[in-house]
CHARMM-style PDB file with segment names, atoms N, HN, CA, C and O in Angstrom:
ATOM      1  N   UNK     1       0.841  -1.178   0.000  1.00  0.00      PROA
ATOM      2  CA  UNK     1       0.000   0.000   0.000  1.00  0.00      PROA
ATOM      3  C   UNK     1       0.882   1.236   0.000  1.00  0.00      PROA
ATOM      4  O   UNK     1       1.948   1.261   0.615  1.00  0.00      PROA
ATOM      5  N   UNK     2       0.422   2.248  -0.693  1.00  0.00      PROA
ATOM      6  HN  UNK     2      -0.444   2.228  -1.192  1.00  0.00      PROA
ATOM      7  CA  UNK     2       1.160   3.506  -0.740  1.00  0.00      PROA
ATOM      8  C   UNK     2       0.202   4.638  -0.406  1.00  0.00      PROA
ATOM      9  O   UNK     2      -0.883   4.744  -0.976  1.00  0.00      PROA
ATOM     10  N   UNK     3       0.620   5.477   0.523  1.00  0.00      PROA
ATOM     11  HN  UNK     3       1.502   5.392   0.986  1.00  0.00      PROA
ATOM     12  CA  UNK     3      -0.187   6.631   0.912  1.00  0.00      PROA
ATOM     13  C   UNK     3       0.577   7.890   0.533  1.00  0.00      PROA
ATOM     14  O   UNK     3       1.794   7.963   0.699  1.00  0.00      PROA
ATOM     15  N   UNK     4      -0.142   8.874   0.026  1.00  0.00      PROA
ATOM     16  HN  UNK     4      -1.131   8.815  -0.108  1.00  0.00      PROA
ATOM     17  CA  UNK     4       0.468  10.140  -0.352  1.00  0.00      PROA
ATOM     18  C   UNK     4      -0.139  11.260   0.473  1.00  0.00      PROA
ATOM     19  O   UNK     4      -1.358  11.364   0.611  1.00  0.00      PROA
ATOM     20  N   UNK     5       0.735  12.098   1.020  1.00  0.00      PROA
ATOM     21  HN  UNK     5       1.725  12.013   0.909  1.00  0.00      PROA
ATOM     22  CA  UNK     5       0.242  13.296   1.686  1.00  0.00      PROA
ATOM     23  C   UNK     5       0.857  14.512   1.006  1.00  0.00      PROA
ATOM     24  O   UNK     5       2.042  14.528   0.674  1.00  0.00      PROA
ATOM     25  N   UNK     6       0.038  15.512   0.809  1.00  0.00      PROA
ATOM     26  HN  UNK     6      -0.925  15.499   1.078  1.00  0.00      PROA
ATOM     27  CA  UNK     6       0.495  16.773   0.228  1.00  0.00      PROA
ATOM     28  C   UNK     6       0.501  17.816   1.340  1.00  0.00      PROA
ATOM     29  O   UNK     6      -0.541  18.165   1.893  1.00  0.00      PROA
ATOM     30  N   UNK     7       1.676  18.297   1.648  1.00  0.00      PROA
ATOM     31  HN  UNK     7       2.523  18.014   1.198  1.00  0.00      PROA
ATOM     32  CA  UNK     7       1.802  19.297   2.708  1.00  0.00      PROA
ATOM     33  C   UNK     7       2.392  20.585   2.136  1.00  0.00      PROA
ATOM     34  O   UNK     7       3.120  21.315   2.809  1.00  0.00      PROA
ATOM     35  N   UNK     8       2.059  20.834   0.891  1.00  0.00      PROA
ATOM     36  HN  UNK     8       1.467  20.241   0.344  1.00  0.00      PROA
ATOM     37  CA  UNK     8       2.536  22.043   0.225  1.00  0.00      PROA
ATOM     38  C   UNK     8       1.961  23.267   0.929  1.00  0.00      PROA
ATOM     39  O   UNK     8       0.775  23.305   1.258  1.00  0.00      PROA
ATOM     40  N   UNK     9       2.794  24.248   1.152  1.00  0.00      PROA
ATOM     41  HN  UNK     9       3.757  24.217   0.885  1.00  0.00      PROA
ATOM     42  CA  UNK     9       2.350  25.466   1.815  1.00  0.00      PROA
ATOM     43  C   UNK     9       2.513  25.439   3.322  1.00  0.00      PROA
ATOM     44  O   UNK     9       2.374  26.467   3.985  1.00  0.00      PROA
ATOM     45  N   UNK    10       2.808  24.265   3.866  1.00  0.00      PROA
ATOM     46  HN  UNK    10       2.921  23.430   3.328  1.00  0.00      PROA
ATOM     47  CA  UNK    10       3.033  24.171   5.314  1.00  0.00      PROA
ATOM     48  C   UNK    10       4.491  24.484   5.617  1.00  0.00      PROA
ATOM     49  O   UNK    10       5.397  24.034   4.915  1.00  0.00      PROA
ATOM     50  N   UNK    11       4.701  25.254   6.662  1.00  0.00      PROA
ATOM     51  HN  UNK    11       3.965  25.620   7.232  1.00  0.00      PROA
ATOM     52  CA  UNK    11       6.072  25.564   7.061  1.00  0.00      PROA
ATOM     53  C   UNK    11       6.544  24.526   8.075  1.00  0.00      PROA
ATOM     54  O   UNK    11       5.747  23.922   8.793  1.00  0.00      PROA
ATOM     55  N   UNK    12       7.846  24.340   8.111  1.00  0.00      PROA
ATOM     56  HN  UNK    12       8.493  24.831   7.528  1.00  0.00      PROA
ATOM     57  CA  UNK    12       8.427  23.375   9.047  1.00  0.00      PROA
ATOM     58  C   UNK    12       8.188  23.828  10.478  1.00  0.00      PROA
ATOM     59  O   UNK    12       8.256  25.022  10.770  1.00  0.00      PROA
ATOM     60  N   UNK    13       7.918  22.913  11.348  1.00  0.00      PROA
ATOM     61  HN  UNK    13       7.863  21.943  11.110  1.00  0.00      PROA
ATOM     62  CA  UNK    13       8.086  21.465  11.252  1.00  0.00      PROA
ATOM     63  C   UNK    13       6.816  20.710  10.846  1.00  0.00      PROA
ATOM     64  O   UNK    13       6.775  19.486  10.972  1.00  0.00      PROA
ATOM     65  N   UNK    14       5.788  21.398  10.368  1.00  0.00      PROA
ATOM     66  HN  UNK    14       5.821  22.392  10.266  1.00  0.00      PROA
ATOM     67  CA  UNK    14       4.511  20.729  10.122  1.00  0.00      PROA
ATOM     68  C   UNK    14       4.567  19.614   9.067  1.00  0.00      PROA
ATOM     69  O   UNK    14       3.897  18.597   9.249  1.00  0.00      PROA
ATOM     70  N   UNK    15       5.336  19.753   7.969  1.00  0.00      PROA
ATOM     71  HN  UNK    15       5.881  20.579   7.821  1.00  0.00      PROA
ATOM     72  CA  UNK    15       5.429  18.607   7.048  1.00  0.00      PROA
ATOM     73  C   UNK    15       5.982  17.354   7.736  1.00  0.00      PROA
ATOM     74  O   UNK    15       5.516  16.245   7.477  1.00  0.00      PROA
ATOM     75  N   UNK    16       6.958  17.531   8.596  1.00  0.00      PROA
ATOM     76  HN  UNK    16       7.337  18.432   8.807  1.00  0.00      PROA
ATOM     77  CA  UNK    16       7.523  16.392   9.323  1.00  0.00      PROA
ATOM     78  C   UNK    16       6.510  15.820  10.308  1.00  0.00      PROA
ATOM     79  O   UNK    16       6.389  14.602  10.440  1.00  0.00      PROA
ATOM     80  N   UNK    17       5.793  16.680  10.989  1.00  0.00      PROA
ATOM     81  HN  UNK    17       5.891  17.670  10.882  1.00  0.00      PROA
ATOM     82  CA  UNK    17       4.768  16.217  11.938  1.00  0.00      PROA
ATOM     83  C   UNK    17       3.691  15.426  11.206  1.00  0.00      PROA
ATOM     84  O   UNK    17       3.260  14.374  11.678  1.00  0.00      PROA
ATOM     85  N   UNK    18       3.258  15.928  10.059  1.00  0.00      PROA
ATOM     86  HN  UNK    18       3.608  16.782   9.675  1.00  0.00      PROA
ATOM     87  CA  UNK    18       2.246  15.228   9.257  1.00  0.00      PROA
ATOM     88  C   UNK    18       2.777  13.872   8.786  1.00  0.00      PROA
ATOM     89  O   UNK    18       2.046  12.881   8.790  1.00  0.00      PROA
ATOM     90  N   UNK    19       4.040  13.829   8.383  1.00  0.00      PROA
ATOM     91  HN  UNK    19       4.634  14.634   8.380  1.00  0.00      PROA
ATOM     92  CA  UNK    19       4.639  12.563   7.934  1.00  0.00      PROA
ATOM     93  C   UNK    19       4.690  11.551   9.075  1.00  0.00      PROA
ATOM     94  O   UNK    19       4.390  10.373   8.882  1.00  0.00      PROA
ATOM     95  N   UNK    20       5.070  12.015  10.258  1.00  0.00      PROA
ATOM     96  HN  UNK    20       5.313  12.972  10.415  1.00  0.00      PROA
ATOM     97  CA  UNK    20       5.131  11.120  11.415  1.00  0.00      PROA
ATOM     98  C   UNK    20       3.757  10.545  11.748  1.00  0.00      PROA
ATOM     99  O   UNK    20       3.633   9.361  12.064  1.00  0.00      PROA
ATOM    100  N   UNK    21       2.742  11.374  11.678  1.00  0.00      PROA
ATOM    101  HN  UNK    21       2.842  12.335  11.421  1.00  0.00      PROA
ATOM    102  CA  UNK    21       1.381  10.903  11.960  1.00  0.00      PROA
ATOM    103  C   UNK    21       0.899   9.932  10.885  1.00  0.00      PROA
ATOM    104  O   UNK    21       0.273   8.919  11.194  1.00  0.00      PROA
ATOM    105  N   UNK    22       1.191  10.242   9.628  1.00  0.00      PROA
ATOM    106  HN  UNK    22       1.700  11.065   9.377  1.00  0.00      PROA
ATOM    107  CA  UNK    22       0.715   9.410   8.513  1.00  0.00      PROA
ATOM    108  C   UNK    22       1.355   8.025   8.535  1.00  0.00      PROA
ATOM    109  O   UNK    22       0.686   7.031   8.251  1.00  0.00      PROA
ATOM    110  N   UNK    23       2.631   7.950   8.866  1.00  0.00      PROA
ATOM    111  HN  UNK    23       3.174   8.757   9.096  1.00  0.00      PROA
ATOM    112  CA  UNK    23       3.303   6.649   8.809  1.00  0.00      PROA
ATOM    113  C   UNK    23       2.825   5.732   9.928  1.00  0.00      PROA
ATOM    114  O   UNK    23       2.923   4.510   9.813  1.00  0.00      PROA
ATOM    115  N   UNK    24       2.307   6.313  11.009  1.00  0.00      PROA
ATOM    116  HN  UNK    24       2.227   7.305  11.102  1.00  0.00      PROA
ATOM    117  CA  UNK    24       1.756   5.496  12.093  1.00  0.00      PROA
ATOM    118  C   UNK    24       0.593   4.636  11.606  1.00  0.00      PROA
ATOM    119  O   UNK    24       0.345   3.557  12.145  1.00  0.00      PROA
ATOM    120  N   UNK    25      -0.116   5.114  10.590  1.00  0.00      PROA
ATOM    121  HN  UNK    25       0.085   5.991  10.153  1.00  0.00      PROA
ATOM    122  CA  UNK    25      -1.301   4.426  10.080  1.00  0.00      PROA
ATOM    123  C   UNK    25      -0.950   3.325   9.071  1.00  0.00      PROA
ATOM    124  O   UNK    25      -1.828   2.579   8.637  1.00  0.00      PROA
ATOM    125  N   UNK    26       0.328   3.225   8.701  1.00  0.00      PROA
ATOM    126  HN  UNK    26       1.041   3.831   9.054  1.00  0.00      PROA
ATOM    127  CA  UNK    26       0.744   2.254   7.700  1.00  0.00      PROA
ATOM    128  C   UNK    26       1.307   1.002   8.359  1.00  0.00      PROA
ATOM    129  O   UNK    26       1.729   1.016   9.516  1.00  0.00      PROA
ATOM    130  N   UNK    27       1.300  -0.078   7.591  1.00  0.00      PROA
ATOM    131  HN  UNK    27       0.957  -0.090   6.651  1.00  0.00      PROA
ATOM    132  CA  UNK    27       1.891  -1.335   8.034  1.00  0.00      PROA
ATOM    133  C   UNK    27       3.347  -1.401   7.579  1.00  0.00      PROA
ATOM    134  O   UNK    27       3.764  -0.671   6.679  1.00  0.00      PROA
ATOM    135  N   UNK    28       4.095  -2.269   8.201  1.00  0.00      PROA
ATOM    136  HN  UNK    28       3.757  -2.862   8.931  1.00  0.00      PROA
ATOM    137  CA  UNK    28       5.480  -2.476   7.805  1.00  0.00      PROA
ATOM    138  C   UNK    28       5.542  -2.845   6.324  1.00  0.00      PROA
ATOM    139  O   UNK    28       4.800  -3.709   5.856  1.00  0.00      PROA
ATOM    140  N   UNK    29       6.436  -2.180   5.597  1.00  0.00      PROA
ATOM    141  HN  UNK    29       7.038  -1.479   5.978  1.00  0.00      PROA
ATOM    142  CA  UNK    29       6.582  -2.430   4.161  1.00  0.00      PROA
ATOM    143  C   UNK    29       5.760  -1.497   3.291  1.00  0.00      PROA
ATOM    144  O   UNK    29       5.995  -1.405   2.087  1.00  0.00      PROA
ATOM    145  N   UNK    30       4.794  -0.798   3.890  1.00  0.00      PROA
ATOM    146  HN  UNK    30       4.603  -0.872   4.868  1.00  0.00      PROA
ATOM    147  CA  UNK    30       4.004   0.178   3.136  1.00  0.00      PROA
ATOM    148  C   UNK    30       4.852   1.424   2.878  1.00  0.00      PROA
ATOM    149  O   UNK    30       5.841   1.673   3.567  1.00  0.00      PROA
ATOM    150  N   UNK    31       4.447   2.195   1.880  1.00  0.00      PROA
ATOM    151  HN  UNK    31       3.643   1.993   1.320  1.00  0.00      PROA
ATOM    152  CA  UNK    31       5.207   3.380   1.514  1.00  0.00      PROA
ATOM    153  C   UNK    31       4.401   4.645   1.756  1.00  0.00      PROA
ATOM    154  O   UNK    31       3.187   4.679   1.560  1.00  0.00      PROA
ATOM    155  N   UNK    32       5.099   5.671   2.183  1.00  0.00      PROA
ATOM    156  HN  UNK    32       6.086   5.644   2.342  1.00  0.00      PROA
ATOM    157  CA  UNK    32       4.508   6.987   2.392  1.00  0.00      PROA
ATOM    158  C   UNK    32       5.213   7.978   1.479  1.00  0.00      PROA
ATOM    159  O   UNK    32       6.431   8.143   1.546  1.00  0.00      PROA
ATOM    160  N   UNK    33       4.440   8.633   0.628  1.00  0.00      PROA
ATOM    161  HN  UNK    33       3.451   8.499   0.573  1.00  0.00      PROA
ATOM    162  CA  UNK    33       4.984   9.678  -0.231  1.00  0.00      PROA
ATOM    163  C   UNK    33       4.599  11.017   0.361  1.00  0.00      PROA
ATOM    164  O   UNK    33       3.428  11.266   0.648  1.00  0.00      PROA
ATOM    165  N   UNK    34       5.584  11.876   0.543  1.00  0.00      PROA
ATOM    166  HN  UNK    34       6.535  11.673   0.310  1.00  0.00      PROA
ATOM    167  CA  UNK    34       5.346  13.205   1.100  1.00  0.00      PROA
ATOM    168  C   UNK    34       5.728  14.239   0.050  1.00  0.00      PROA
ATOM    169  O   UNK    34       6.869  14.279  -0.409  1.00  0.00      PROA
ATOM    170  N   UNK    35       4.771  15.067  -0.323  1.00  0.00      PROA
ATOM    171  HN  UNK    35       3.844  15.034   0.049  1.00  0.00      PROA
ATOM    172  CA  UNK    35       5.026  16.159  -1.272  1.00  0.00      PROA
ATOM    173  C   UNK    35       5.066  17.435  -0.464  1.00  0.00      PROA
ATOM    174  O   UNK    35       4.088  17.783   0.196  1.00  0.00      PROA
ATOM    175  N   UNK    36       6.192  18.142  -0.508  1.00  0.00      PROA
ATOM    176  HN  UNK    36       6.987  17.859  -1.045  1.00  0.00      PROA
ATOM    177  CA  UNK    36       6.357  19.307   0.349  1.00  0.00      PROA
ATOM    178  C   UNK    36       7.142  20.401  -0.359  1.00  0.00      PROA
ATOM    179  O   UNK    36       7.789  20.166  -1.380  1.00  0.00      PROA
ATOM    180  N   UNK    37       7.072  21.619   0.213  1.00  0.00      PROA
ATOM    181  HN  UNK    37       6.547  21.811   1.042  1.00  0.00      PROA
ATOM    182  CA  UNK    37       7.811  22.740  -0.369  1.00  0.00      PROA
ATOM    183  C   UNK    37       8.524  23.573   0.700  1.00  0.00      PROA
ATOM    184  O   UNK    37       8.828  24.746   0.488  1.00  0.00      PROA
ATOM    185  N   UNK    38       8.778  22.964   1.817  1.00  0.00      PROA
ATOM    186  HN  UNK    38       8.531  22.011   1.989  1.00  0.00      PROA
ATOM    187  CA  UNK    38       9.495  23.611   2.919  1.00  0.00      PROA
ATOM    188  C   UNK    38      10.964  23.206   2.825  1.00  0.00      PROA
ATOM    189  O   UNK    38      11.284  22.021   2.909  1.00  0.00      PROA
ATOM    190  N   UNK    39      11.857  24.176   2.651  1.00  0.00      PROA
ATOM    191  HN  UNK    39      11.597  25.140   2.582  1.00  0.00      PROA
ATOM    192  CA  UNK    39      13.275  23.840   2.447  1.00  0.00      PROA
ATOM    193  C   UNK    39      13.880  23.101   3.632  1.00  0.00      PROA
ATOM    194  O   UNK    39      14.759  22.260   3.442  1.00  0.00      PROA
ATOM    195  N   UNK    40      13.436  23.391   4.843  1.00  0.00      PROA
ATOM    196  HN  UNK    40      12.722  24.074   4.997  1.00  0.00      PROA
ATOM    197  CA  UNK    40      13.977  22.676   6.003  1.00  0.00      PROA
ATOM    198  C   UNK    40      13.603  21.197   5.955  1.00  0.00      PROA
ATOM    199  O   UNK    40      14.308  20.351   6.503  1.00  0.00      PROA
ATOM    200  N   UNK    41      12.496  20.899   5.298  1.00  0.00      PROA
ATOM    201  HN  UNK    41      11.923  21.587   4.852  1.00  0.00      PROA
ATOM    202  CA  UNK    41      12.068  19.512   5.171  1.00  0.00      PROA
ATOM    203  C   UNK    41      13.013  18.679   4.334  1.00  0.00      PROA
ATOM    204  O   UNK    41      13.032  17.454   4.459  1.00  0.00      PROA
ATOM    205  N   UNK    42      13.806  19.325   3.475  1.00  0.00      PROA
ATOM    206  HN  UNK    42      13.791  20.320   3.374  1.00  0.00      PROA
ATOM    207  CA  UNK    42      14.761  18.574   2.657  1.00  0.00      PROA
ATOM    208  C   UNK    42      15.803  17.884   3.519  1.00  0.00      PROA
ATOM    209  O   UNK    42      16.411  16.900   3.097  1.00  0.00      PROA
ATOM    210  N   UNK    43      16.011  18.395   4.722  1.00  0.00      PROA
ATOM    211  HN  UNK    43      15.517  19.195   5.064  1.00  0.00      PROA
ATOM    212  CA  UNK    43      16.949  17.752   5.644  1.00  0.00      PROA
ATOM    213  C   UNK    43      16.217  16.973   6.728  1.00  0.00      PROA
ATOM    214  O   UNK    43      16.595  15.849   7.057  1.00  0.00      PROA
ATOM    215  N   UNK    44      15.162  17.578   7.287  1.00  0.00      PROA
ATOM    216  HN  UNK    44      14.854  18.491   7.020  1.00  0.00      PROA
ATOM    217  CA  UNK    44      14.526  16.965   8.454  1.00  0.00      PROA
ATOM    218  C   UNK    44      13.753  15.688   8.122  1.00  0.00      PROA
ATOM    219  O   UNK    44      13.762  14.747   8.916  1.00  0.00      PROA
ATOM    220  N   UNK    45      13.095  15.634   6.984  1.00  0.00      PROA
ATOM    221  HN  UNK    45      13.087  16.398   6.339  1.00  0.00      PROA
ATOM    222  CA  UNK    45      12.286  14.452   6.664  1.00  0.00      PROA
ATOM    223  C   UNK    45      13.168  13.229   6.374  1.00  0.00      PROA
ATOM    224  O   UNK    45      12.936  12.169   6.955  1.00  0.00      PROA
ATOM    225  N   UNK    46      14.180  13.345   5.485  1.00  0.00      PROA
ATOM    226  HN  UNK    46      14.368  14.206   5.012  1.00  0.00      PROA
ATOM    227  CA  UNK    46      15.030  12.156   5.288  1.00  0.00      PROA
ATOM    228  C   UNK    46      15.799  11.765   6.540  1.00  0.00      PROA
ATOM    229  O   UNK    46      16.002  10.576   6.787  1.00  0.00      PROA
ATOM    230  N   UNK    47      16.231  12.739   7.338  1.00  0.00      PROA
ATOM    231  HN  UNK    47      16.066  13.705   7.137  1.00  0.00      PROA
ATOM    232  CA  UNK    47      16.958  12.432   8.579  1.00  0.00      PROA
ATOM    233  C   UNK    47      16.060  11.661   9.543  1.00  0.00      PROA
ATOM    234  O   UNK    47      16.486  10.674  10.142  1.00  0.00      PROA
ATOM    235  N   UNK    48      14.809  12.121   9.690  1.00  0.00      PROA
ATOM    236  HN  UNK    48      14.463  12.923   9.203  1.00  0.00      PROA
ATOM    237  CA  UNK    48      13.865  11.418  10.553  1.00  0.00      PROA
ATOM    238  C   UNK    48      13.659   9.989  10.064  1.00  0.00      PROA
ATOM    239  O   UNK    48      13.655   9.053  10.864  1.00  0.00      PROA
ATOM    240  N   UNK    49      13.488   9.814   8.751  1.00  0.00      PROA
ATOM    241  HN  UNK    49      13.491  10.574   8.101  1.00  0.00      PROA
ATOM    242  CA  UNK    49      13.234   8.482   8.203  1.00  0.00      PROA
ATOM    243  C   UNK    49      14.378   7.529   8.531  1.00  0.00      PROA
ATOM    244  O   UNK    49      14.151   6.403   8.973  1.00  0.00      PROA
ATOM    245  N   UNK    50      15.585   7.979   8.316  1.00  0.00      PROA
ATOM    246  HN  UNK    50      15.769   8.894   7.957  1.00  0.00      PROA
ATOM    247  CA  UNK    50      16.753   7.123   8.568  1.00  0.00      PROA
ATOM    248  C   UNK    50      16.892   6.843  10.062  1.00  0.00      PROA
ATOM    249  O   UNK    50      17.162   5.709  10.458  1.00  0.00      PROA
ATOM    250  N   UNK    51      16.711   7.862  10.885  1.00  0.00      PROA
ATOM    251  HN  UNK    51      16.491   8.783  10.563  1.00  0.00      PROA
ATOM    252  CA  UNK    51      16.843   7.678  12.333  1.00  0.00      PROA
ATOM    253  C   UNK    51      15.802   6.685  12.870  1.00  0.00      PROA
ATOM    254  O   UNK    51      16.064   5.967  13.835  1.00  0.00      PROA
ATOM    255  N   UNK    52      14.634   6.651  12.244  1.00  0.00      PROA
ATOM    256  HN  UNK    52      14.422   7.234  11.460  1.00  0.00      PROA
ATOM    257  CA  UNK    52      13.583   5.734  12.687  1.00  0.00      PROA
ATOM    258  C   UNK    52      13.723   4.344  12.073  1.00  0.00      PROA
ATOM    259  O   UNK    52      12.969   3.432  12.413  1.00  0.00      PROA
ATOM    260  N   UNK    53      14.693   4.184  11.165  1.00  0.00      PROA
ATOM    261  HN  UNK    53      15.305   4.924  10.889  1.00  0.00      PROA
ATOM    262  CA  UNK    53      14.941   2.887  10.569  1.00  0.00      PROA
ATOM    263  C   UNK    53      14.137   2.607   9.310  1.00  0.00      PROA
ATOM    264  O   UNK    53      14.138   1.484   8.807  1.00  0.00      PROA
ATOM    265  N   UNK    54      13.446   3.630   8.796  1.00  0.00      PROA
ATOM    266  HN  UNK    54      13.445   4.543   9.205  1.00  0.00      PROA
ATOM    267  CA  UNK    54      12.692   3.473   7.563  1.00  0.00      PROA
ATOM    268  C   UNK    54      13.644   3.616   6.371  1.00  0.00      PROA
ATOM    269  O   UNK    54      14.746   4.149   6.504  1.00  0.00      PROA
ATOM    270  N   UNK    55      13.210   3.139   5.225  1.00  0.00      PROA
ATOM    271  HN  UNK    55      12.315   2.706   5.117  1.00  0.00      PROA
ATOM    272  CA  UNK    55      14.028   3.223   4.017  1.00  0.00      PROA
ATOM    273  C   UNK    55      13.539   4.373   3.138  1.00  0.00      PROA
ATOM    274  O   UNK    55      12.345   4.479   2.856  1.00  0.00      PROA
ATOM    275  N   UNK    56      14.457   5.227   2.709  1.00  0.00      PROA
ATOM    276  HN  UNK    56      15.427   5.141   2.939  1.00  0.00      PROA
ATOM    277  CA  UNK    56      14.112   6.276   1.758  1.00  0.00      PROA
ATOM    278  C   UNK    56      14.181   5.648   0.366  1.00  0.00      PROA
ATOM    279  O   UNK    56      15.260   5.304  -0.118  1.00  0.00      PROA
ATOM    280  N   UNK    57      13.021   5.504  -0.270  1.00  0.00      PROA
ATOM    281  HN  UNK    57      12.144   5.783   0.123  1.00  0.00      PROA
ATOM    282  CA  UNK    57      12.937   4.827  -1.563  1.00  0.00      PROA
ATOM    283  C   UNK    57      13.258   5.791  -2.700  1.00  0.00      PROA
ATOM    284  O   UNK    57      14.065   5.480  -3.575  1.00  0.00      PROA
ATOM    285  N   UNK    58      12.630   6.949  -2.685  1.00  0.00      PROA
ATOM    286  HN  UNK    58      11.974   7.202  -1.974  1.00  0.00      PROA
ATOM    287  CA  UNK    58      12.918   7.971  -3.696  1.00  0.00      PROA
ATOM    288  C   UNK    58      12.934   9.334  -3.018  1.00  0.00      PROA
ATOM    289  O   UNK    58      12.290   9.559  -1.993  1.00  0.00      PROA
ATOM    290  N   UNK    59      13.691  10.223  -3.627  1.00  0.00      PROA
ATOM    291  HN  UNK    59      14.214  10.040  -4.459  1.00  0.00      PROA
ATOM    292  CA  UNK    59      13.790  11.583  -3.113  1.00  0.00      PROA
ATOM    293  C   UNK    59      14.104  12.470  -4.306  1.00  0.00      PROA
ATOM    294  O   UNK    59      15.206  12.423  -4.851  1.00  0.00      PROA
ATOM    295  N   UNK    60      13.136  13.276  -4.706  1.00  0.00      PROA
ATOM    296  HN  UNK    60      12.240  13.314  -4.262  1.00  0.00      PROA
ATOM    297  CA  UNK    60      13.301  14.068  -5.919  1.00  0.00      PROA
ATOM    298  C   UNK    60      12.921  15.521  -5.695  1.00  0.00      PROA
ATOM    299  O   UNK    60      12.018  15.832  -4.918  1.00  0.00      PROA
ATOM    300  N   UNK    61      13.619  16.395  -6.381  1.00  0.00      PROA
ATOM    301  HN  UNK    61      14.353  16.143  -7.012  1.00  0.00      PROA
ATOM    302  CA  UNK    61      13.218  17.794  -6.429  1.00  0.00      PROA
ATOM    303  C   UNK    61      12.349  17.960  -7.666  1.00  0.00      PROA
ATOM    304  O   UNK    61      12.790  17.694  -8.784  1.00  0.00      PROA
ATOM    305  N   UNK    62      11.115  18.400  -7.462  1.00  0.00      PROA
ATOM    306  HN  UNK    62      10.756  18.617  -6.553  1.00  0.00      PROA
ATOM    307  CA  UNK    62      10.151  18.501  -8.558  1.00  0.00      PROA
ATOM    308  C   UNK    62      10.184  19.849  -9.244  1.00  0.00      PROA
ATOM    309  O   UNK    62       9.919  19.954 -10.441  1.00  0.00      PROA
ATOM    310  N   UNK    63      10.510  20.873  -8.487  1.00  0.00      PROA
ATOM    311  HN  UNK    63      10.725  20.787  -7.514  1.00  0.00      PROA
ATOM    312  CA  UNK    63      10.540  22.218  -9.031  1.00  0.00      PROA
ATOM    313  C   UNK    63      11.551  23.039  -8.276  1.00  0.00      PROA
ATOM    314  O   UNK    63      12.358  22.505  -7.515  1.00  0.00      PROA
ATOM    315  N   UNK    64      11.508  24.338  -8.485  1.00  0.00      PROA
ATOM    316  HN  UNK    64      10.852  24.772  -9.103  1.00  0.00      PROA
ATOM    317  CA  UNK    64      12.485  25.194  -7.825  1.00  0.00      PROA
ATOM    318  C   UNK    64      12.405  25.069  -6.299  1.00  0.00      PROA
ATOM    319  O   UNK    64      13.428  25.118  -5.616  1.00  0.00      PROA
ATOM    320  N   UNK    65      11.217  24.910  -5.781  1.00  0.00      PROA
ATOM    321  HN  UNK    65      10.386  24.870  -6.336  1.00  0.00      PROA
ATOM    322  CA  UNK    65      11.045  24.812  -4.331  1.00  0.00      PROA
ATOM    323  C   UNK    65       9.989  23.784  -3.968  1.00  0.00      PROA
ATOM    324  O   UNK    65       9.127  24.048  -3.129  1.00  0.00      PROA
ATOM    325  N   UNK    66      10.048  22.631  -4.583  1.00  0.00      PROA
ATOM    326  HN  UNK    66      10.748  22.417  -5.264  1.00  0.00      PROA
ATOM    327  CA  UNK    66       9.134  21.552  -4.207  1.00  0.00      PROA
ATOM    328  C   UNK    66       9.840  20.209  -4.382  1.00  0.00      PROA
ATOM    329  O   UNK    66      10.619  20.000  -5.311  1.00  0.00      PROA
ATOM    330  N   UNK    67       9.535  19.315  -3.454  1.00  0.00      PROA
ATOM    331  HN  UNK    67       8.902  19.485  -2.698  1.00  0.00      PROA
ATOM    332  CA  UNK    67      10.195  18.027  -3.412  1.00  0.00      PROA
ATOM    333  C   UNK    67       9.172  16.935  -3.116  1.00  0.00      PROA
ATOM    334  O   UNK    67       8.068  17.199  -2.641  1.00  0.00      PROA
ATOM    335  N   UNK    68       9.574  15.705  -3.411  1.00  0.00      PROA
ATOM    336  HN  UNK    68      10.471  15.491  -3.797  1.00  0.00      PROA
ATOM    337  CA  UNK    68       8.793  14.549  -3.010  1.00  0.00      PROA
ATOM    338  C   UNK    68       9.762  13.498  -2.468  1.00  0.00      PROA
ATOM    339  O   UNK    68      10.847  13.280  -3.007  1.00  0.00      PROA
ATOM    340  N   UNK    69       9.336  12.870  -1.403  1.00  0.00      PROA
ATOM    341  HN  UNK    69       8.454  13.047  -0.966  1.00  0.00      PROA
ATOM    342  CA  UNK    69      10.147  11.805  -0.818  1.00  0.00      PROA
ATOM    343  C   UNK    69       9.211  10.637  -0.534  1.00  0.00      PROA
ATOM    344  O   UNK    69       8.095  10.821  -0.049  1.00  0.00      PROA
ATOM    345  N   UNK    70       9.679   9.450  -0.841  1.00  0.00      PROA
ATOM    346  HN  UNK    70      10.586   9.300  -1.234  1.00  0.00      PROA
ATOM    347  CA  UNK    70       8.918   8.242  -0.541  1.00  0.00      PROA
ATOM    348  C   UNK    70       9.703   7.434   0.475  1.00  0.00      PROA
ATOM    349  O   UNK    70      10.876   7.121   0.275  1.00  0.00      PROA
ATOM    350  N   UNK    71       9.032   7.102   1.569  1.00  0.00      PROA
ATOM    351  HN  UNK    71       8.079   7.356   1.732  1.00  0.00      PROA
ATOM    352  CA  UNK    71       9.648   6.385   2.678  1.00  0.00      PROA
ATOM    353  C   UNK    71       8.926   5.050   2.847  1.00  0.00      PROA
ATOM    354  O   UNK    71       7.697   5.005   2.902  1.00  0.00      PROA
ATOM    355  N   UNK    72       9.687   3.976   2.928  1.00  0.00      PROA
ATOM    356  HN  UNK    72      10.685   4.012   2.884  1.00  0.00      PROA
ATOM    357  CA  UNK    72       9.133   2.647   3.171  1.00  0.00      PROA
ATOM    358  C   UNK    72       9.227   2.358   4.662  1.00  0.00      PROA
ATOM    359  O   UNK    72      10.311   2.383   5.244  1.00  0.00      PROA
ATOM    360  N   UNK    73       8.083   2.085   5.268  1.00  0.00      PROA
ATOM    361  HN  UNK    73       7.202   2.064   4.795  1.00  0.00      PROA
ATOM    362  CA  UNK    73       8.051   1.856   6.712  1.00  0.00      PROA
ATOM    363  C   UNK    73       8.777   0.568   7.076  1.00  0.00      PROA
ATOM    364  O   UNK    73       8.620  -0.457   6.412  1.00  0.00      PROA
ATOM    365  N   UNK    74       9.570   0.633   8.136  1.00  0.00      PROA
ATOM    366  HN  UNK    74       9.698   1.465   8.675  1.00  0.00      PROA
ATOM    367  CA  UNK    74      10.336  -0.548   8.571  1.00  0.00      PROA
ATOM    368  C   UNK    74       9.420  -1.621   9.125  1.00  0.00      PROA
ATOM    369  OT1 UNK    74       9.890  -2.682   9.538  1.00  0.00      PROA
TER     370      UNK     74
END
């Protein structure tokens, strides 16, 4: 299963908070895609994923100030 959350327009730390809440609802092996435009999230979201033991599957910059990251829950 893959869940996508769009947190465009939210300032940090809210994209990270939303990601943490969303992944709680997923099962191990499920993927969470986070679409965000907060520059601090480019560091905080992947760092959180790795620290929690999740796998960063994809991480792309979509535009000048927008990114998407897909995290596979451990």
